FIFIVEX-246327 format. One line per field, with one value per residue (C-alpha): residue number from 1; x, y, z; residue in one letter. Coordinates in pm, whole numbers, plus 50000, padded with zeros to 5 digits. Example, Ala and Ser with C-alpha at 12.3 -4.5 7.8 and 13.67 -1.06 7.14 Angstrom:
// residues 2
pos	(1;2)
X	(51230;51367)
Y	(49550;49894)
Z	(50780;50714)
code	(A;S)
//
This chain:
// residues 552
pos	(1;2;3;4;5;6;7;8;9;10;11;12;13;14;15;16;17;18;19;20;21;22;23;24;25;26;27;28;29;30;31;32;33;34;35;36;37;38;39;40;41;42;43;44;45;46;47;48;49;50;51;52;53;54;55;56;57;58;59;60;61;62;63;64;65;66;67;68;69;70;71;72;73;74;75;76;77;78;79;80;81;82;83;84;85;86;87;88;89;90;91;92;93;94;95;96;97;98;99;100;101;102;103;104;105;106;107;108;109;110;111;112;113;114;115;116;117;118;119;120;121;122;123;124;125;126;127;128;129;130;131;132;133;134;135;136;137;138;139;140;141;142;143;144;145;146;147;148;149;150;151;152;153;154;155;156;157;158;159;160;161;162;163;164;165;166;167;168;169;170;171;172;173;174;175;176;177;178;179;180;181;182;183;184;185;186;187;188;189;190;191;192;193;194;195;196;197;198;199;200;201;202;203;204;205;206;207;208;209;210;211;212;213;214;215;216;217;218;219;220;221;222;223;224;225;226;227;228;229;230;231;232;233;234;235;236;237;238;239;240;241;242;243;244;245;246;247;248;249;250;251;252;253;254;255;256;257;258;259;260;261;262;263;264;265;266;267;268;269;270;271;272;273;274;275;276;277;278;279;280;281;282;283;284;285;286;287;288;289;290;291;292;293;294;295;296;297;298;299;300;301;302;303;304;305;306;307;308;309;310;311;312;313;314;315;316;317;318;319;320;321;322;323;324;325;326;327;328;329;330;331;332;333;334;335;336;337;338;339;340;341;342;343;344;345;346;347;348;349;350;351;352;353;354;355;356;357;358;359;360;361;362;363;364;365;366;367;368;369;370;371;372;373;374;375;376;377;378;379;380;381;382;383;384;385;386;387;388;389;390;391;392;393;394;395;396;397;398;399;400;401;402;403;404;405;406;407;408;409;410;411;412;413;414;415;416;417;418;419;420;421;422;423;424;425;426;427;428;429;430;431;432;433;434;435;436;437;438;439;440;441;442;443;444;445;446;447;448;449;450;451;452;453;454;455;456;457;458;459;460;461;462;463;464;465;466;467;468;469;470;471;472;473;474;475;476;477;478;479;480;481;482;483;484;485;486;487;488;489;490;491;492;493;494;495;496;497;498;499;500;501;502;503;504;505;506;507;508;509;510;511;512;513;514;515;516;517;518;519;520;521;522;523;524;525;526;527;528;529;530;531;532;533;534;535;536;537;538;539;540;541;542;543;544;545;546;547;548;549;550;551;552)
X	(47561;47931;48159;48538;48778;49134;49387;49761;49909;50203;50401;50526;50799;50792;50907;50721;50855;50745;50904;50889;51034;51360;51332;51456;51757;51859;51827;52043;52304;52333;52381;52646;52842;52829;52949;53245;53345;53372;53586;53810;53757;53994;53875;53491;53246;53272;53015;53170;53169;52811;52693;52877;52723;52363;52383;52183;52240;52476;52203;51995;52292;52379;52024;52039;52379;52271;51966;52180;52430;52153;52011;52350;52391;52675;52982;53212;53592;53849;54087;54147;53781;53523;53442;53143;53150;52892;52845;52768;52395;52425;52583;52304;52049;52200;52186;51836;51682;51531;51382;51385;51213;51385;51282;51276;51241;51133;51032;50659;50492;50489;50159;50000;49804;49562;49570;49268;49380;49058;49072;49391;49245;49433;49310;49454;49429;49188;48944;48957;48948;49098;49114;49356;49253;49177;48913;48777;48701;48709;48598;48259;48228;48244;48535;48596;48858;49237;49330;49608;49913;50167;50488;50543;50320;50318;50427;50205;49902;50056;50121;49750;49687;49975;49861;50019;49933;49828;50129;50324;50393;50523;50900;51003;50847;51037;50992;50657;50721;50483;50408;50118;49955;49698;49430;49071;48833;48487;48178;47810;47584;47206;47092;46736;46841;47187;47364;47717;47843;48209;48357;48575;48394;48673;48651;48282;48290;48552;48430;48055;47962;48208;48092;47722;47787;47982;47704;47438;47627;47670;47301;47206;47436;47277;46928;47016;47177;46866;46634;46842;46863;46488;46408;46650;46492;46147;46266;46432;46108;45895;46129;46134;45755;45685;45945;45879;45548;45652;45945;46242;46268;46526;46713;46631;46812;46859;46715;46617;46846;46688;46743;46570;46240;46039;45950;46167;46364;46729;46885;47163;47432;47318;47330;47692;47632;47801;47527;47494;47872;47892;47670;47927;48188;48134;48251;48088;48209;47984;47671;47704;47864;47690;47524;47650;47402;47518;47522;47484;47844;48110;48479;48647;48772;49153;49203;49464;49546;49721;49760;49600;49808;49652;49500;49653;49472;49620;49964;50092;50010;50178;50489;50517;50501;50767;50998;50966;51014;51338;51469;51398;51425;51681;51746;51494;51278;51085;50904;50669;50482;50230;50402;50739;50863;51196;51068;50889;51180;51427;51233;51307;51677;51795;51602;51692;52055;52038;51890;52158;52434;52314;52345;51975;51878;51639;51448;51263;51010;50748;50458;50509;50690;50513;50561;50912;51064;51238;51371;51730;51680;51543;51831;52097;51952;51929;52279;52414;52223;52366;52718;52701;52562;52812;53029;53060;52862;52574;52519;52442;52227;52014;51839;51638;51422;51564;51226;50867;50673;50345;50173;49939;50071;50136;50341;50585;50748;51004;51131;51159;51419;51277;51317;50943;50829;50545;50374;50165;49927;49701;49680;49925;50198;50504;50740;50484;50231;49933;49611;49285;49164;49351;49570;49434;49638;49645;49946;49964;50183;50180;50446;50215;50057;50392;50527;50265;50362;50733;50643;50437;50746;50951;50688;50729;51105;51053;50835;51110;51367;51585;51591;51855;51637;51335;51530;51627;51263;51181;51431;51260;50932;51092;51206;50858;50713;50957;50855;50493;50577;50744;50445;50194;50390;50402;50038;50110;49825;49870;49808;49521;49435;49220;49152;49313;49358;49625;49478;49739;49707;49438;49286;49113;48884;48715;48688;48333;48318;48085;48201;48066;47941;48234;48491;48776;48967;49268;49490;49568;49557;49623;49420;49626;49431;49717;50083;50270;50121;49757;49522;49497;49824;49824;49804;49510;49408;49064;49029;48766;48762;48790;48579;48460;48325;48320;48577;48475)
Y	(47936;47969;48066;48069;48325;48187;48432;48479;48669;48908;49060;49412;49586;49963;50277;50591;50941;51254;51586;51957;52211;52370;52664;53005;52965;52640;52799;53098;52867;52674;53002;53116;52790;52830;53191;53106;52825;53087;53309;53046;52712;52520;52673;52644;52768;52659;52642;52945;53153;53058;53147;53485;53556;53482;53572;53267;53019;52740;52473;52623;52633;52267;52162;52352;52206;51854;51884;51992;51715;51456;51567;51515;51884;51963;51763;51797;51836;51747;51999;52206;52295;52103;52300;52261;52247;52194;51856;51837;51808;52113;52314;52216;52315;52658;52711;52579;52729;52386;52338;51974;51835;51772;51410;51130;50790;50481;50125;50059;49737;49499;49492;49179;49223;48975;48931;48791;48540;48577;48948;49071;49296;49387;49451;49468;49144;49286;49368;49022;48733;48428;48058;47774;47517;47256;47482;47624;47278;47359;47002;47096;47471;47616;47843;48118;48050;48114;48343;48564;48448;48705;48656;49036;49337;49688;49936;50217;49995;49887;50250;50325;50048;50085;50234;50540;50785;51149;51359;51057;50956;50641;50690;50362;50025;49700;49419;49241;48889;48609;48420;48197;48117;47857;48040;48130;48412;48264;48475;48404;48444;48492;48429;48540;48911;48868;48995;48897;48904;48905;49060;49368;49673;49764;49421;49423;49587;49343;49017;49033;48910;48620;48509;48521;48321;48058;48034;48002;47738;47532;47570;47452;47151;47055;47080;46877;46609;46589;46564;46293;46094;46140;46006;45718;45649;45631;45382;45165;45171;45054;44768;44666;44688;44471;44210;44202;44340;44305;44486;44260;44112;44254;44097;44207;44534;44617;44942;45005;45249;45547;45382;45058;45236;45260;45610;45771;46074;46037;46306;46518;46319;46001;46180;46274;46655;46729;46972;46823;46819;47176;47284;47159;47411;47729;48083;48261;48612;48593;48581;48947;49069;49355;49233;49407;49411;49399;49744;49935;49937;50197;50131;50345;50687;50680;51011;51262;51619;51677;51950;51934;52158;52079;51817;51702;51586;51440;51385;51741;51823;51507;51561;51915;51778;51513;51747;52010;51753;51625;51980;52125;51831;51881;51524;51265;51170;50847;50744;50447;50368;50091;50017;50083;50081;50179;50468;50648;50602;50728;51052;51131;51052;51410;51539;51228;51282;51644;51552;51290;51532;51759;51483;51398;51032;50912;50584;50420;50138;49981;49739;49553;49584;49641;49411;49423;49550;49336;49446;49401;49661;49910;49860;49882;50212;50373;50254;50428;50747;50743;50690;50973;51202;51127;50838;50577;50777;50776;50406;50473;50782;50642;50328;50117;49829;49503;49332;49422;49540;49393;49711;49938;50232;50564;50767;51058;51162;51444;51710;52078;52332;52358;51979;51919;51602;51619;51343;51306;51007;50885;50642;50794;50574;50795;50575;50376;50411;50637;50453;50458;50736;51058;51022;51188;51257;51476;51673;51634;51743;51757;51589;51337;51225;51205;50981;50724;50785;50724;50399;50301;50373;50148;49876;49907;49861;49560;49396;49454;49285;49586;49603;49885;50122;50020;50117;50449;50541;50424;50686;50947;50855;50898;51247;51330;51218;51438;51738;51663;51690;52026;52159;52034;52193;52527;52512;52537;52494;52341;52547;52404;52168;51863;51528;51242;50866;50674;50339;50071;49729;49509;49799;49870;49572;49749;50077;50156;50196;50498;50849;51022;51382;51614;51335;51307;50988;50914;50613;50296;49926;49582;49271;48948;48620;48383;48372;48537;48872;48752;49021;49395;49585;49961;50299;50541;50845;50952;51324;51547;51903;51940;52254;52485;52389;52031;51906;51881)
Z	(50718;50786;50495;50524;50367;50338;50475;50544;50837;50822;51104;51052;51254;51228;51406;51496;51544;51720;51713;51645;51406;51499;51731;51624;51850;51683;51341;51446;51602;51276;51086;51339;51309;50927;50958;51185;50946;50676;50886;51057;50880;51111;51441;51436;51698;52063;52332;52500;52188;52111;52460;52439;52093;52191;52562;52673;52959;52878;52937;52651;52419;52502;52417;52086;51988;52088;51867;51569;51627;51659;51325;51156;51067;51305;51395;51698;51651;51916;52070;52390;52372;52163;51847;51621;51235;50971;50803;50429;50517;50739;50464;50224;50486;50519;50144;50099;50419;50493;50839;50946;51250;51578;51580;51834;51673;51868;51772;51787;51901;51600;51413;51268;50942;50788;50408;50221;49957;49755;49661;49831;50104;50420;50779;51124;51320;51570;51284;51136;51390;51225;51319;51220;50966;51232;51389;51062;50915;50551;50492;50637;50575;50224;50146;49896;49628;49675;49390;49530;49707;49837;50025;50057;50098;49953;50221;50086;50181;50517;50614;50629;50882;51127;51465;51607;51885;51830;51732;51601;51242;51078;51044;50883;50795;50808;50557;50633;50746;50648;50969;50868;50535;50640;50846;50778;50858;50934;50850;50901;50600;50596;50241;50323;50363;50201;50510;50625;50985;51090;50771;50820;50690;50453;50286;50215;49876;49743;49906;49965;49619;49638;49984;49893;49573;49775;50032;49766;49580;49899;49979;49633;49667;50001;49867;49551;49769;49994;49691;49532;49856;49920;49572;49621;49963;49818;49549;49819;50023;49729;49658;50024;50055;49749;49849;50219;50335;50694;50852;50904;51246;51474;51750;52102;52175;51802;51674;51312;51127;50942;50609;50723;50782;50461;50353;50626;50503;50606;50824;50678;50852;50683;50347;50380;50367;50699;50807;51155;51190;51069;51358;51603;51480;51687;51634;51926;51831;51518;51733;51832;51507;51329;51006;50694;50407;50050;49884;50218;50333;50242;50310;50573;50458;50454;50268;50381;50300;49964;49704;49360;49134;48790;48563;48235;47930;47607;47460;47449;47814;47941;47729;47868;48218;48182;47997;48267;48540;48392;48317;48666;48916;49194;49302;49189;48890;48873;48559;48585;48269;48201;47871;47704;47343;47210;46990;47273;47508;47253;47218;47583;47561;47534;47838;48042;47955;48060;48398;48460;48363;48645;48896;48915;48979;48711;48763;48473;48534;48314;48364;48030;47698;47368;47074;46938;47265;47530;47865;47762;47482;47735;47981;47705;47569;47915;48009;47699;47781;48130;48017;47765;48038;48320;48206;48481;48728;48483;48547;48913;48843;48570;48692;48447;48571;48447;48483;48419;48721;48596;48711;48513;48719;48539;48778;48732;49064;49095;49332;49260;49355;49700;49749;49781;49607;49346;49145;48834;48857;48578;48288;48043;47898;47949;47743;47550;47267;47331;47421;47238;47467;47555;47865;48181;48491;48804;48931;49313;49604;49983;50193;50372;50049;49882;50157;50037;49676;49759;49933;49630;49415;49645;49591;49215;49254;49483;49213;48958;49185;49273;49656;49665;49464;49675;49992;49838;49784;50135;50263;50042;50209;50557;50465;50341;50675;50861;50642;50735;51100;51053;50855;51111;51403;51219;51128;50753;50509;50167;49857;49648;49932;49879;50046;49862;49900;49716;49596;49534;49369;49521;49715;49386;49446;49735;49545;49422;49048;49050;49131;49429;49402;49384;49353;49099;49017;48803;48765;48576;48660;48512;48608;48627;48657;48711;48830;49115;49019;49022;49134;49055;48993;48959;49125;49137;49337;49472;49532;49672;49809;50183;50149;49871;49527;49407;49160;48794)
code	(M;I;V;L;V;P;V;S;M;F;N;V;N;F;S;V;A;R;G;R;P;Y;S;R;L;E;Q;R;V;L;E;E;I;A;A;R;A;G;V;A;P;H;Q;G;A;T;L;T;S;L;C;D;T;F;R;V;H;E;R;L;M;V;E;A;V;V;T;L;V;G;A;G;W;V;A;V;T;S;G;R;E;A;A;F;V;L;T;D;E;G;Q;Q;A;C;V;S;G;K;E;P;A;S;V;I;V;A;P;A;A;P;C;T;L;V;F;D;K;T;T;G;Q;L;A;R;R;G;E;A;P;T;V;P;K;E;Q;A;R;P;D;L;N;P;S;T;A;V;R;I;V;R;T;A;L;D;E;S;Q;I;Q;K;L;L;P;R;A;S;G;E;W;I;R;S;I;G;R;P;R;L;V;N;S;D;R;Y;L;P;V;R;V;N;L;A;D;R;S;I;M;G;L;P;R;G;W;H;Q;A;L;A;G;E;I;L;T;T;A;Q;T;K;K;D;E;L;E;D;N;L;D;V;Q;A;T;L;Q;V;S;V;A;K;V;T;T;S;A;Q;P;L;M;P;A;T;A;P;G;D;R;P;T;P;L;S;I;P;G;R;R;A;P;A;T;A;L;G;T;G;T;A;S;Q;A;I;V;S;F;P;W;L;E;D;A;E;P;L;E;N;G;S;V;T;P;P;D;R;S;I;E;A;A;L;F;S;E;A;F;G;E;E;A;H;Q;L;L;I;T;K;A;L;A;T;A;A;N;H;V;L;I;A;S;P;L;V;N;M;E;S;L;S;K;L;S;E;V;I;Q;G;A;V;S;R;G;V;R;V;D;V;L;Y;G;D;T;E;E;G;T;V;P;K;D;V;V;D;L;L;N;R;I;G;Y;H;A;A;E;R;L;G;R;S;L;L;K;P;A;K;E;R;T;G;S;G;A;S;L;L;A;F;D;G;K;D;G;A;L;E;A;V;I;G;N;Y;A;W;I;G;S;P;G;S;E;P;G;R;S;V;H;M;G;G;S;E;F;M;A;Q;V;A;R;A;A;A;G;L;W;A;W;S;G;D;S;D;S;A;D;R;W;R;R;V;A;D;R;C;Q;D;A;T;A;V;S;A;A;R;G;D;R;L;R;D;Q;V;L;A;E;L;V;V;D;D;E;H;A;R;D;A;Q;S;L;E;A;G;E;L;R;A;G;G;I;Y;Q;H;N;T;G;I;A;A;G;I;R;G;I;S;V;R;I;R;R;S;E;G;P;D;L;P)
//
């Protein structure tokens, strides 16, 4: 039997980057330009002076300077001979000792993604062959229900699916563009062994049950219709036999129809089931598709390297974490809480004000408000805190979400003195009432993993309607990706390394409920049955050791 899965298609433009860490020469040239600026601020270093200092060929020095200029760390001044001076970013780099990548960014071929409108799963177009409505014939073939309609996609989910060559990384992701919302993914179902052919492997956990139920319901309807029609046919035959023992005469050339022959069971086409018509619809690629049996398919592993610093349990441990994050962050703190109330938010006003007064950007988002709290109250309180911390500048540094995100995400993201981003992911309500069970979270790091977290943060801002803040976190994600390239080129290894997968929103539908041996999970979700946010909204993380003892 053919079952249809309704889908939408999105086109995604993105860019990839490849690069290397700065060479020792480039680092020394940067330091020399900084030193000359301290001695002669208005003169700067020249190509001649740099070549004399390092005693290298002019071609090598040109390459080093061009790399620094391209990174935005060095600017060129006009004069008798071009001189080089540090930009603000270059000065910060000298102070922090940061080593960025020498990066080449190029646009990649656009990627088309398929979105399942029943459970919200995503796949590349090549993994999910779809057909238009005219070819799918939903009037003949049963279809799973349309429950989730999206006009935008979360970039942290998209990032996992975008293709790139070895040595490349995703540098930026454009806004996904909806190109078609009326297509179907046909799958073939064998109810005898409960196998499904043509379904992307990553969708099986989320969709198999729904597809098998749809197929069984259609089968039952067909059988019920045949039984009813057969009973009706027998009754018609009895009446015809008693009233007219002989078959009615037919004109030469006429042929009796199936219903005119007493006791003859009508074919499916005469019963209005469409079975014969269904057979006409052909999807040849399903003939050779590998059957996937229910319960025997695991989704593809999309885990990446990350650092697991610690676990947090209970109220006190979480309050210590958020207080420390706000007190030590260098540039960013993002607080995403499943719930918010004014009392809990007010308790953090002093440490939030302290962070803002140091010039730290603090973002506050919430999935929903508790009874007695409305979004306007939250915004007004945070605006007052920002103004007391840094007057008018405080309004731009402290950003409250004006609308609920609808997400059950519990996320605390912040950067330390070294600029490396960290995150605490779990089920704790940072600015809401404690739940019935003690909060449980994991403290994570690692630049590649944090790039996904930053894109998830951008997604939360997009749901709240603030595109500027979403773009800001996209840029944070880009910087995390660059840091990943530097670490990979140097062969760095993370402290407390684990393998982790960030699970966002409807990805939870494909996530098995039981824990595998040695696996740790933490996170929070909300299930929405109706409305624009219908589906699963939240953020979780799955963690396992790459080697060594299993996690508790």
